[in-house]
Kinemage of the C-alpha trace (Angstrom):
@kinemage 1
@onewidth
@group {chain A} dominant
@subgroup {mainchain}
@vectorlist {calphas} color= white
{ca met a 1} P 18.777 -27.368 15.537
{ca tyr a 2} L 17.348 -24.482 13.487
{ca asp a 3} L 20.764 -22.835 13.152
{ca leu a 4} L 22.404 -26.142 12.280
{ca gly a 5} L 19.727 -26.936 9.691
{ca cys a 6} L 20.177 -23.555 7.996
{ca ala a 7} L 23.929 -23.977 7.965
{ca met a 8} L 23.716 -27.451 6.454
{ca leu a 9} L 20.970 -26.689 3.943
{ca phe a 10} L 22.121 -23.301 2.695
{ca gly a 11} L 25.718 -23.124 3.901
{ca leu a 12} L 24.598 -20.088 5.869
{ca asp a 13} L 26.921 -18.420 8.249
{ca met a 14} L 27.506 -14.792 9.179
{ca arg a 15} L 28.058 -13.932 5.505
{ca leu a 16} L 24.282 -13.843 4.871
{ca trp a 17} L 23.645 -11.430 7.733
{ca arg a 18} L 26.611 -9.230 6.837
{ca met a 19} L 25.357 -9.203 3.244
{ca ala a 20} L 21.876 -8.165 4.433
{ca leu a 21} L 23.359 -5.315 6.504
{ca glu a 22} L 25.384 -4.166 3.487
{ca ile a 23} L 22.323 -4.208 1.208
{ca ala a 24} L 20.462 -2.202 3.875
{ca glu a 25} L 23.368 0.247 4.185
{ca ala a 26} L 23.189 -0.052 7.977
{ca lys a 27} L 25.231 2.586 9.775
{ca pro a 28} L 26.755 2.819 13.257
{ca gly a 29} L 24.403 4.519 15.697
{ca glu a 30} L 21.202 3.516 13.899
{ca ser a 31} L 18.195 1.807 15.453
{ca val a 32} L 17.490 -1.513 13.716
{ca leu a 33} L 14.508 -3.847 14.051
{ca asp a 34} L 14.747 -7.445 12.838
{ca val a 35} L 11.225 -8.777 12.256
{ca gly a 36} L 10.989 -12.567 12.354
{ca cys a 37} L 14.399 -12.742 14.001
{ca gly a 38} L 14.326 -16.465 14.698
{ca thr a 39} L 17.334 -17.372 16.805
{ca gly a 40} L 18.698 -13.842 16.516
{ca arg a 41} L 21.582 -14.109 14.086
{ca leu a 42} L 20.727 -10.981 12.055
{ca thr a 43} L 19.816 -9.008 15.180
{ca leu a 44} L 23.117 -9.911 16.835
{ca ala a 45} L 25.032 -8.952 13.672
{ca ala a 46} L 23.085 -5.672 13.551
{ca gly a 47} L 23.890 -4.979 17.194
{ca ala a 48} L 27.596 -5.413 16.540
{ca his a 49} L 27.359 -3.270 13.406
{ca val a 50} L 25.442 -0.310 14.893
{ca gly a 51} L 27.653 -0.367 17.967
{ca pro a 52} L 27.068 0.921 21.490
{ca asn a 53} L 25.371 4.118 20.277
{ca gly a 54} L 22.902 2.136 18.168
{ca arg a 55} L 19.980 -0.128 18.972
{ca ala a 56} L 19.232 -3.638 17.726
{ca gln a 57} L 15.856 -5.175 18.495
{ca gly a 58} L 14.529 -8.543 17.336
{ca val a 59} L 10.967 -9.846 17.382
{ca asp a 60} L 9.640 -13.273 16.514
{ca ala a 61} L 6.283 -14.997 16.917
{ca ala a 62} L 7.894 -18.089 18.479
{ca pro a 63} L 8.757 -17.756 22.191
{ca glu a 64} L 11.202 -20.679 21.825
{ca met a 65} L 13.199 -18.769 19.206
{ca ile a 66} L 13.255 -15.665 21.400
{ca glu a 67} L 14.627 -17.676 24.335
{ca val a 68} L 17.445 -19.032 22.160
{ca ala a 69} L 18.179 -15.515 20.856
{ca arg a 70} L 18.278 -14.093 24.382
{ca arg a 71} L 20.736 -16.781 25.492
{ca lys a 72} L 22.944 -16.013 22.487
{ca ala a 73} L 22.864 -12.289 23.315
{ca val a 74} L 23.941 -12.944 26.901
{ca arg a 75} L 26.784 -15.233 25.773
{ca ala a 76} L 27.935 -12.661 23.207
{ca arg a 77} L 27.534 -9.747 25.630
{ca ser a 78} L 25.516 -8.114 22.876
{ca asn a 79} L 23.503 -4.915 23.018
{ca ala a 80} L 20.726 -6.698 21.067
{ca his a 81} L 17.316 -7.153 22.708
{ca phe a 82} L 14.615 -9.680 21.883
{ca gln a 83} L 10.897 -10.045 22.505
{ca val a 84} L 7.945 -11.998 21.219
{ca gly a 85} L 6.033 -10.076 18.576
{ca leu a 86} L 4.142 -10.380 15.313
{ca ile a 87} L 4.911 -8.480 12.116
{ca glu a 88} L 1.243 -7.541 11.817
{ca asp a 89} L 1.140 -6.095 15.359
{ca leu a 90} L 4.587 -4.728 16.210
{ca pro a 91} L 4.964 -3.749 19.878
{ca phe a 92} L 6.753 -0.462 19.168
{ca ala a 93} L 5.873 3.224 18.947
{ca asp a 94} L 5.488 5.013 15.638
{ca gly a 95} L 8.691 6.188 13.970
{ca gly a 96} L 11.183 4.521 16.295
{ca phe a 97} L 13.545 2.796 13.835
{ca asp a 98} L 15.970 3.870 11.131
{ca leu a 99} L 15.954 0.415 9.581
{ca val a 100} L 13.636 -2.594 9.655
{ca met a 101} L 14.953 -5.837 8.190
{ca asn a 102} L 14.238 -9.486 7.853
{ca thr a 103} L 15.852 -12.532 6.328
{ca leu a 104} L 14.036 -15.660 5.206
{ca val a 105} L 10.673 -14.385 6.471
{ca met a 106} L 8.624 -13.004 3.581
{ca his a 107} L 8.045 -16.381 1.917
{ca his a 108} L 6.317 -17.614 5.089
{ca leu a 109} L 3.697 -14.846 5.173
{ca pro a 110} L 0.225 -15.263 3.678
{ca ser a 111} L -0.818 -12.285 1.531
{ca asp a 112} L -3.078 -10.706 4.163
{ca val a 113} L -0.409 -10.970 6.891
{ca lys a 114} L 2.243 -9.625 4.514
{ca arg a 115} L 0.094 -6.567 3.725
{ca ala a 116} L -0.734 -5.898 7.388
{ca gly a 117} L 2.881 -6.524 8.387
{ca leu a 118} L 4.315 -4.140 5.821
{ca ala a 119} L 1.888 -1.444 7.014
{ca glu a 120} L 3.221 -2.011 10.550
{ca val a 121} L 6.825 -1.898 9.346
{ca tyr a 122} L 6.065 1.423 7.642
{ca arg a 123} L 4.488 2.728 10.858
{ca val a 124} L 7.495 1.959 13.079
{ca leu a 125} L 10.024 3.470 10.663
{ca lys a 126} L 11.203 7.046 11.003
{ca pro a 127} L 10.585 9.273 7.963
{ca gly a 128} L 13.408 8.375 5.588
{ca gly a 129} L 13.809 4.986 7.285
{ca arg a 130} L 14.451 1.881 5.224
{ca phe a 131} L 12.975 -1.588 4.981
{ca val a 132} L 15.048 -4.437 3.548
{ca ala a 133} L 14.000 -8.062 3.174
{ca val a 134} L 16.404 -10.761 2.000
{ca asp a 135} L 14.790 -14.021 1.002
{ca leu a 136} L 15.129 -17.074 -1.168
{ca gln a 137} L 15.111 -16.555 -4.915
{ca pro a 138} L 14.221 -19.479 -7.175
{ca pro a 139} L 17.276 -20.460 -9.216
{ca asp a 140} L 16.874 -19.946 -12.976
{ca ala a 141} L 18.954 -22.918 -14.069
{ca pro a 142} L 16.663 -25.962 -14.501
{ca val a 143} L 18.894 -28.376 -12.566
{ca ala a 144} L 19.390 -25.929 -9.680
{ca asn a 145} L 15.656 -25.208 -9.629
{ca leu a 146} L 14.884 -28.932 -9.458
{ca leu a 147} L 17.378 -29.398 -6.606
{ca ala a 148} L 15.874 -26.437 -4.759
{ca arg a 149} L 12.400 -27.956 -5.047
{ca leu a 150} L 13.646 -31.365 -3.891
{ca phe a 151} L 15.494 -30.011 -0.849
{ca leu a 152} L 13.246 -27.083 0.081
{ca gly a 153} L 9.832 -28.088 -1.207
{ca asp a 154} L 7.654 -26.040 -3.522
{ca his a 155} L 6.645 -23.576 -0.793
{ca met a 156} L 10.164 -22.301 -0.215
{ca ala a 157} L 11.752 -23.005 -3.595
{ca gly a 158} L 8.824 -21.368 -5.369
{ca ser a 159} L 9.033 -18.166 -3.344
{ca asp a 160} L 9.890 -14.932 -5.072
{ca ile a 161} L 10.856 -11.757 -3.227
{ca thr a 162} L 9.257 -9.660 -5.981
{ca asp a 163} L 5.879 -10.785 -4.572
{ca ser a 164} L 6.562 -8.267 -1.783
{ca leu a 165} L 6.979 -5.237 -4.041
{ca ala a 166} L 3.297 -4.418 -4.676
{ca pro a 167} L 2.353 -4.751 -0.971
{ca met a 168} L 5.310 -2.520 -0.082
{ca arg a 169} L 4.056 0.177 -2.464
{ca glu a 170} L 0.520 -0.212 -1.070
{ca ala a 171} L 1.903 0.319 2.451
{ca gly a 172} L 3.371 3.640 1.308
{ca phe a 173} L 7.026 2.819 0.654
{ca ser a 174} L 8.849 4.785 -2.029
{ca gly a 175} L 11.868 3.785 -4.084
{ca val a 176} L 10.681 0.172 -3.939
{ca glu a 177} L 13.056 -2.160 -5.738
{ca ser a 178} L 14.378 -5.685 -5.769
{ca gly a 179} L 17.590 -7.213 -6.958
{ca pro a 180} L 19.940 -10.143 -6.724
{ca ser a 181} L 22.338 -10.639 -3.872
{ca pro a 182} L 25.935 -11.812 -4.191
{ca asn a 183} L 24.604 -15.296 -3.277
{ca ser a 184} L 22.510 -16.659 -6.167
{ca trp a 185} L 20.052 -18.366 -3.793
{ca phe a 186} L 18.927 -15.022 -2.343
{ca ala a 187} L 17.513 -11.707 -3.521
{ca phe a 188} L 16.360 -8.549 -1.772
{ca ala a 189} L 13.471 -6.113 -1.721
{ca arg a 190} L 13.819 -2.660 -0.222
{ca gly a 191} L 11.974 0.601 0.117
{ca thr a 192} L 11.987 3.850 2.047
{ca arg a 193} L 9.393 5.530 4.233
């Protein structure tokens, strides 16, 4: 139902996850962690993108989402792996990933969890590793903004990815920036360890 709801509400399909991988400049052979992976769509796309010499790992706080993601991985014969985990307490060793990503996660995190989570993301990245978050961006046009608030509610429609930039800098990231995506409903934030 989660996948169907996203598809109906946002028209989301694999284009969003491909777009996120392009923004992140993901490369074959890299190790990628998807934090807040939900039902695994980005992780599965990352697994296909990094190929058999790469690694794609997804974590989510909801065991139900992880079970769905695992079933999808088996059906797709994917090299992606999934486990329950929290952004603020990632179950991985220091410096194990080239790239940490998430989509549609940052707007859910309270400030304290976002700060702790970004410190954990920084910890699990290799030196020179990248973090990229793609999230909702409030539309500028008044009518589109009103529609976003009606369909998404103030919590989601009022989110702004730039709220993640200061906590990213505090966590130690360099080259921190944000920008629009090709889809006007989404924007990105990224930085480098």
